[in-house]
C-alpha positions in Angstrom: 71.5 75.1 112.1 68.2 73.5 113.1 68.1 74.3 116.8 66.6 77.7 117.9 69.0 80.5 117.3 69.2 84.2 116.5 70.4 85.8 113.3 71.7 89.3 113.7 71.9 91.4 110.6 74.3 94.1 111.4 77.1 96.4 110.1 80.2 97.4 112.1 79.9 101.0 110.8 76.2 101.4 111.5 75.7 103.7 114.4 72.4 102.2 115.5 74.1 98.8 115.5 76.7 100.2 117.8 73.9 101.5 120.0 72.4 97.9 119.9 75.7 96.3 121.0 74.9 96.4 124.8 71.6 94.6 123.9 73.5 91.8 122.1 75.8 91.6 125.2 72.9 91.2 127.5 71.4 88.4 125.3 74.7 86.6 125.3 74.9 86.9 129.1 71.3 85.8 129.6 71.3 82.8 127.3 74.9 82.0 126.4 75.4 79.0 124.1 71.8 77.9 124.7 70.7 80.6 122.2 73.5 81.1 119.6 73.7 84.4 117.7 74.7 84.1 114.1 76.2 87.4 112.8 75.4 88.3 109.1 76.8 91.4 107.5 74.1 93.6 106.1 76.1 95.9 103.8 75.4 99.4 104.9 77.4 101.2 102.2 80.0 98.8 100.9 82.2 99.8 98.0 81.9 103.6 98.6 84.9 105.3 96.9 84.2 109.0 97.3 85.7 110.9 100.3 83.1 112.5 102.7 82.2 116.1 102.1 81.9 118.5 105.0 78.2 118.5 104.6 78.0 114.7 104.7 80.2 114.6 107.7 78.0 117.1 109.6 74.9 115.0 108.7 76.4 111.8 110.0 77.6 113.4 113.2 74.2 114.9 113.8 72.7 111.4 113.4 75.2 110.1 115.9 73.9 112.6 118.4 70.5 111.0 118.3 72.0 107.5 118.8 74.0 108.8 121.8 71.0 110.4 123.3 69.0 107.1 123.0 71.7 104.7 124.2 74.1 106.7 126.4 77.1 105.3 124.5 80.2 107.5 123.8 80.9 108.9 120.4 83.7 110.8 118.9 83.8 112.2 115.3 87.6 111.8 115.1 87.6 109.0 112.5 85.4 111.1 110.1 87.7 114.1 110.5 90.7 112.3 108.8 91.5 114.0 105.5 90.0 112.2 102.6 88.1 109.7 104.8 86.0 107.3 102.7 83.0 105.8 104.5 83.3 102.4 103.0 81.8 99.8 105.3 83.1 96.7 103.4 86.6 96.5 105.0 85.2 96.3 108.5 82.5 93.9 107.4 85.1 91.6 105.8 87.1 91.7 109.1 84.0 90.4 111.0 83.6 87.7 108.4 87.2 86.5 109.0 86.6 86.6 112.8 83.4 84.6 112.3 85.5 81.7 111.1 86.6 81.3 114.7 83.0 80.9 115.8 79.9 83.0 116.5 81.1 84.0 119.9 84.3 85.5 118.5 82.4 87.2 115.7 80.0 88.9 118.2 82.8 90.1 120.4 85.0 91.2 117.5 82.0 93.1 116.0 81.7 95.0 119.3 85.4 95.8 119.4 85.3 97.2 115.9 82.3 99.4 116.8 84.0 100.7 119.9 87.2 101.4 118.0 85.3 103.5 115.4 82.6 105.3 117.4 84.2 105.6 120.9 87.9 105.8 120.0 87.9 107.5 116.6 90.0 104.8 115.0 90.0 104.2 111.2 88.3 100.8 110.9 88.5 101.0 107.1 92.2 100.3 107.4 93.4 96.7 107.4 96.2 97.5 109.9 93.6 98.7 112.5 91.4 95.7 112.0 94.3 93.4 112.3 95.4 95.1 115.5 91.9 94.5 116.9 92.1 90.8 115.9 95.4 90.5 117.7 93.7 91.7 120.9 91.6 88.6 120.6 94.7 86.4 120.4 94.4 85.9 116.6 97.5 85.8 114.5 97.8 89.3 113.1 99.5 88.5 109.8 97.3 85.6 109.0 94.2 87.7 109.8 95.4 90.4 107.5 96.1 87.9 104.7 92.6 86.4 105.0 91.0 89.8 105.2 92.5 90.8 101.8 91.7 87.5 100.1 89.3 87.3 97.2 87.5 84.4 99.0 86.7 86.6 101.9 85.4 89.3 99.6 83.0 86.8 98.0 81.9 85.5 101.4 81.2 89.0 102.6 79.1 89.9 99.6 77.2 86.6 100.0 76.3 88.0 103.4 74.9 91.1 101.8 72.9 89.0 99.4 71.5 86.9 102.2 70.4 90.1 104.0 68.8 91.4 100.8 66.9 88.2 100.1 65.7 88.2 103.7 64.1 91.5 103.1 66.2 93.3 105.7 66.0 97.0 104.9 67.7 98.5 108.0 70.1 97.6 110.7 70.1 96.3 113.4 67.6 93.6 112.6 67.4 90.5 114.8 65.3 87.4 113.9 64.8 84.2 115.8 63.8 80.7 114.8 63.2 78.2 113.3 59.8 77.2 114.6 58.2 73.9 113.8 57.5 75.0 110.3 61.1 76.2 109.8 60.1 79.9 109.9 62.0 82.7 111.5 60.2 85.6 113.2 61.4 89.2 113.8 62.6 90.0 117.3 63.4 93.6 116.5 63.7 95.6 113.3 65.8 98.7 114.1 67.0 99.7 117.6 65.1 98.5 120.6 66.1 98.8 124.3 67.4 95.7 126.1 64.3 95.3 128.3 62.0 95.2 125.3 64.2 92.7 123.3 64.7 90.4 126.3 60.9 90.4 126.9 60.3 89.3 123.3 62.9 86.6 123.7 61.4 85.3 126.9 57.9 85.1 125.3 59.3 83.4 122.3 61.2 80.8 124.3 58.2 80.2 126.6 56.0 79.7 123.6 58.4 77.0 122.2 58.4 75.2 125.5 54.6 75.2 125.9 
């Protein structure tokens, strides 16, 4: 893509990314297809196999409190309280990758739906059945989605996302970059959570600079 666009390095099970979701919605509302947002999965903790300990659960919930205070979004720890819950972010990331094949717009909306399901509704988004149910809400074929989600090609595509994020030097999520400029370079819009008014101001300045 050579036209100006945004690349959003995110993870569906990253609480600050969930907190950033209203900002993404406001960008989409303000610019629509004039400023596409490409979703890239960052890989928060893919491949985790060990169930959460009580101590780890308490630490995560405490972190969520800070995100809730900063963003005002609802949180429930219900998903973490499932017996033997494993905080593996790869299943949800793979689901976003499958949704992305329907276009960037679908990917952004599906990412937001997964985040709400996990953080606000306490649903287990590490489970394929849950992820397929969410896809069906978007009018996608549930069985086909589930088959694609479990395919080796999807696993490889998702891990390529993680590699892109790593090569780009992204060390935390959310990270939003914009470009390319005349030299083909991308610049950072925000590294970590920023409120919508700050992000939109940066974008206005960036777009004005390109038009000058």
